[in-house]
C-alpha positions as CSV (number, residue, x, y, z in Angstrom):
1,M,21.5,-31.0,-107.0
2,T,24.9,-32.4,-108.1
3,Y,28.3,-31.1,-106.3
4,S,30.8,-33.1,-108.4
5,K,32.5,-30.0,-109.8
6,D,32.1,-28.1,-106.5
7,L,33.8,-31.1,-104.7
8,K,36.7,-31.2,-106.9
9,M,37.5,-27.5,-106.2
10,F,36.6,-27.9,-102.8
11,R,39.2,-30.9,-102.2
12,K,41.9,-29.0,-104.0
13,T,41.3,-26.0,-101.7
14,I,41.7,-28.3,-98.5
15,W,44.8,-30.1,-99.8
16,D,46.4,-26.9,-100.9
17,F,45.8,-25.3,-97.6
18,Y,47.1,-28.5,-95.7
19,R,50.1,-29.0,-97.7
20,D,51.2,-25.4,-96.5
21,H,49.8,-24.8,-93.0
22,R,49.3,-28.5,-91.4
23,R,49.6,-28.5,-87.6
24,D,52.1,-31.0,-86.1
25,L,50.2,-32.3,-82.9
26,P,51.3,-35.0,-80.6
27,W,48.4,-37.3,-81.4
28,R,49.1,-37.1,-85.1
29,P,51.7,-38.7,-87.4
30,P,54.7,-38.1,-87.7
31,L,55.0,-37.4,-84.0
32,L,52.7,-40.7,-83.3
33,R,54.4,-43.7,-85.1
34,L,52.4,-45.6,-87.7
35,R,52.7,-49.3,-88.5
36,K,53.0,-50.5,-92.0
37,D,49.1,-51.1,-92.3
38,G,48.7,-47.6,-91.7
39,T,47.2,-47.9,-88.3
40,V,49.1,-46.1,-85.3
41,F,51.4,-48.1,-82.6
42,D,49.4,-46.7,-79.8
43,P,45.8,-46.0,-80.2
44,Y,45.4,-45.1,-76.7
45,R,47.1,-41.8,-77.4
46,V,44.6,-41.0,-80.0
47,Y,41.8,-41.9,-77.7
48,V,42.8,-39.6,-75.1
49,S,43.0,-36.9,-77.4
50,E,39.8,-37.2,-78.9
51,I,38.1,-37.3,-75.4
52,M,39.9,-34.2,-74.5
53,L,39.2,-32.5,-77.9
54,Q,35.4,-33.1,-77.6
55,Q,34.6,-29.6,-75.8
56,T,38.0,-28.1,-75.3
57,Q,40.2,-26.0,-77.6
58,V,43.3,-27.5,-79.0
59,S,45.5,-25.0,-77.3
60,R,44.3,-26.1,-73.7
61,V,44.5,-29.8,-74.8
62,L,48.2,-29.3,-75.6
63,Q,49.0,-28.1,-72.1
64,K,47.1,-31.0,-70.6
65,Y,47.7,-34.0,-72.9
66,P,51.4,-34.5,-72.1
67,K,50.7,-34.6,-68.3
68,F,47.7,-37.0,-68.7
69,I,49.8,-39.5,-70.8
70,E,52.7,-39.3,-68.3
71,A,50.3,-39.9,-65.4
72,F,48.1,-42.6,-67.2
73,P,50.2,-44.2,-70.1
74,N,47.8,-46.7,-71.1
75,F,44.3,-48.3,-70.5
76,N,45.7,-50.4,-67.7
77,V,46.9,-47.7,-65.5
78,L,44.0,-45.4,-66.1
79,A,41.5,-48.2,-65.2
80,R,43.4,-48.8,-61.8
81,A,43.6,-45.1,-61.0
82,P,41.5,-43.7,-58.1
83,L,39.0,-41.1,-59.7
84,R,40.2,-38.5,-57.4
85,E,43.9,-38.8,-58.9
86,I,42.4,-38.8,-62.6
87,L,40.3,-35.6,-61.6
88,R,43.5,-33.9,-60.1
89,V,45.2,-34.3,-63.4
90,W,42.2,-33.3,-65.4
91,Q,41.8,-30.2,-63.4
92,G,41.3,-27.1,-65.7
93,M,39.9,-29.0,-68.8
94,G,36.2,-28.6,-67.6
95,Y,33.3,-31.1,-68.4
96,N,34.5,-33.5,-65.6
97,R,32.2,-36.3,-66.8
98,R,34.7,-37.0,-69.6
99,A,37.3,-38.1,-66.8
100,L,34.8,-40.3,-65.2
101,A,33.7,-41.7,-68.6
102,M,37.5,-42.3,-69.6
103,K,38.1,-44.3,-66.3
104,K,35.0,-46.4,-67.0
105,A,35.9,-47.1,-70.6
106,A,39.5,-48.0,-69.6
107,E,37.9,-50.5,-67.1
108,L,35.9,-51.9,-70.0
109,V,38.7,-52.0,-72.5
110,V,40.7,-54.0,-69.9
111,R,38.0,-56.3,-69.0
112,N,36.4,-57.0,-72.5
113,H,39.2,-56.1,-75.0
114,E,42.5,-57.4,-73.2
115,G,43.5,-53.6,-73.0
116,V,43.5,-53.0,-76.5
117,L,41.1,-50.3,-78.1
118,P,38.7,-51.9,-80.7
119,R,38.9,-50.7,-84.1
120,Q,35.0,-50.9,-85.1
121,P,33.1,-47.7,-84.6
122,E,30.1,-49.6,-83.3
123,L,32.3,-51.1,-80.6
124,L,33.8,-48.0,-79.6
125,M,30.5,-46.4,-79.2
126,A,29.8,-49.0,-76.8
127,L,32.2,-47.4,-74.5
128,P,31.0,-44.6,-71.9
129,G,31.5,-41.0,-73.5
130,I,31.8,-42.0,-77.0
131,G,29.0,-41.1,-79.5
132,P,28.9,-41.4,-83.4
133,A,31.4,-38.5,-83.9
134,T,33.9,-39.5,-81.5
135,A,33.8,-43.2,-82.6
136,G,34.3,-42.0,-86.1
137,S,37.2,-39.8,-85.3
138,I,38.9,-42.4,-83.3
139,A,38.5,-45.1,-85.9
140,T,39.9,-42.6,-88.5
141,F,42.9,-41.3,-86.6
142,A,43.8,-44.4,-85.0
143,F,43.1,-46.9,-87.7
144,N,42.8,-44.8,-91.0
145,H,39.1,-46.1,-91.3
146,P,37.1,-44.0,-93.8
147,S,34.4,-43.1,-91.4
148,V,32.0,-40.5,-92.0
149,F,31.3,-38.2,-89.2
150,I,30.7,-34.6,-88.4
151,E,32.1,-32.4,-85.7
152,T,32.4,-28.6,-85.0
153,N,35.1,-27.8,-87.6
154,I,33.9,-30.0,-90.1
155,R,30.5,-28.5,-90.0
156,R,32.0,-25.3,-90.2
157,V,33.9,-25.9,-93.5
158,F,31.0,-27.5,-95.2
159,L,28.7,-24.9,-94.3
160,H,31.1,-22.2,-95.5
161,H,31.8,-23.8,-98.9
162,F,28.5,-25.2,-99.8
163,F,25.7,-23.3,-97.8
164,P,27.2,-19.7,-97.7
165,T,23.6,-18.1,-97.8
166,T,21.4,-21.0,-96.5
167,S,20.1,-21.3,-92.9
168,S,19.0,-24.1,-91.0
169,V,21.1,-26.7,-92.7
170,S,20.8,-30.2,-91.1
171,D,23.6,-32.6,-90.5
172,E,21.8,-35.0,-92.7
173,E,22.4,-32.7,-95.6
174,L,25.8,-32.1,-94.6
175,V,26.8,-35.9,-93.9
176,K,26.0,-36.6,-97.7
177,L,28.6,-34.2,-98.9
178,V,31.2,-35.5,-96.1
179,A,30.8,-38.7,-97.4
180,A,31.1,-37.7,-101.1
181,A,34.2,-35.7,-100.5
182,L,36.0,-38.3,-98.4
183,P,39.1,-39.9,-100.2
184,R,38.7,-43.4,-98.6
185,S,42.5,-44.2,-98.8
186,R,43.7,-41.2,-97.0
187,A,40.8,-40.7,-94.5
188,R,43.3,-39.6,-91.7
189,E,45.0,-36.9,-93.5
190,W,41.6,-35.9,-95.1
191,Y,40.1,-35.4,-91.9
192,S,43.4,-33.6,-90.3
193,A,43.3,-31.1,-93.1
194,L,39.5,-30.4,-92.7
195,M,40.0,-29.8,-88.9
196,D,43.2,-27.6,-89.5
197,Y,41.3,-25.7,-92.2
198,G,38.1,-25.1,-90.0
199,T,40.3,-24.0,-87.1
200,V,41.7,-21.1,-89.4
201,L,38.3,-20.4,-90.9
202,S,36.8,-19.9,-87.5
203,K,39.2,-16.8,-87.2
204,R,38.6,-15.3,-90.4
205,V,34.8,-15.6,-91.1
206,P,31.7,-15.0,-89.3
207,N,30.8,-18.3,-87.6
208,P,29.2,-20.5,-90.2
209,N,27.9,-23.0,-87.5
210,Q,25.2,-20.4,-86.7
211,R,23.6,-21.6,-90.1
212,S,23.2,-25.1,-88.9
213,K,20.0,-26.4,-87.8
214,H,21.5,-27.8,-84.6
215,Y,23.3,-24.6,-83.6
216,A,22.8,-23.6,-79.9
217,K,24.8,-20.9,-78.0
218,Q,26.5,-22.1,-75.0
219,S,25.3,-20.5,-71.8
220,P,27.8,-18.5,-69.7
221,F,30.2,-20.5,-67.3
222,V,30.2,-17.9,-64.5
223,G,27.5,-18.9,-62.1
224,S,26.4,-22.1,-63.9
225,N,26.3,-25.4,-62.2
226,R,29.1,-26.4,-64.5
227,Q,31.2,-24.0,-62.4
228,I,29.7,-25.4,-59.0
229,R,30.3,-28.8,-60.3
230,G,33.9,-28.0,-61.0
231,S,34.6,-26.3,-57.8
232,L,33.2,-29.0,-55.7
233,L,35.2,-31.7,-57.5
234,R,38.4,-29.5,-57.1
235,I,37.8,-29.1,-53.3
236,L,37.0,-32.8,-52.7
237,S,40.0,-33.9,-54.7
238,K,42.1,-32.5,-52.1
239,K,40.4,-33.9,-48.9
240,P,37.1,-35.2,-47.7
241,H,34.4,-32.5,-46.4
242,T,31.2,-32.2,-44.5
243,L,28.4,-30.4,-45.8
244,Q,29.0,-27.7,-43.4
245,S,32.6,-27.1,-44.4
246,L,31.5,-26.9,-48.3
247,Q,29.0,-24.5,-47.4
248,R,31.8,-21.9,-46.6
249,H,32.9,-22.1,-50.3
250,F,29.4,-21.5,-51.7
251,S,26.9,-18.8,-51.7
252,S,23.8,-20.9,-52.6
253,D,23.0,-23.9,-50.1
254,V,20.3,-25.1,-52.3
255,R,22.5,-25.3,-55.5
256,L,25.2,-26.8,-53.4
257,R,23.1,-29.5,-52.2
258,E,21.6,-30.2,-55.8
259,N,25.0,-30.6,-57.3
260,I,26.2,-32.8,-54.5
261,G,23.1,-35.0,-55.1
262,T,23.8,-35.0,-58.8
263,L,27.3,-35.7,-58.6
264,R,26.5,-38.7,-56.3
265,K,24.2,-40.1,-58.8
266,E,26.8,-39.9,-61.5
267,G,29.4,-41.7,-59.6
268,F,31.7,-38.8,-58.7
269,I,31.0,-38.3,-55.0
270,K,30.8,-40.8,-52.3
271,Q,29.6,-40.3,-48.7
272,H,30.6,-41.9,-45.5
273,K,28.4,-40.8,-42.4
274,S,28.8,-37.0,-42.7
275,L,31.8,-36.9,-44.8
276,Y,31.7,-36.3,-48.8
277,Y,34.9,-37.7,-50.9
278,L,35.8,-38.9,-54.1
């Protein structure tokens, strides 16, 4: 099946929308300065925004992003910062593994790349917490690299326009369309337009992502291990605790012990004698 005519109309729809409704965000030009070659002056800011946006809405990121940049303005500062301080600033974002991954990634960027974020998606994927989609996104928004990637909003847009009545659509099918639609010289603007359009679309139509083969409904947060983990890290970010003092904050001793064990293995929590700390 050919989509050439549909792609032409699709591009016009996206560009027309973007011209009238684009969002000015602190990690995008013109608020983020560009060099003459189209790359941003400070790729670190794009990196931070993309990690924050992985599983968090833009409205929440807009609140936390300036505070994070103020506290940790570059890879060198982030690499040297104690994890407990990073988690303190990160508090409220959720999915705290991202904060730990950012510290480890900063250490690698400083050690292996002299504090400068690499441009190539394959080098970006070697950093903790960065998969293909995030690597493509960073390469595109920081360096205007014409990467082909799919994330939630992009998937929503292509499903809505090209598969309105089809279910169980795979990303392998979508990625061909994403590549075909991509204007390679304007990759940064195009993906910004897609994401802005996808955000508005989510408020206007039933969720097209439910027609994706990869769709999975997120489990409730209340009572989940995510909630226990977040609470544990928040408590320990203030001061060390014994197991007995932590037990006063949690109803399930078994789940508390399980999550302490998991967080120790992941490198969040340390133990000295009877004290747990970050």
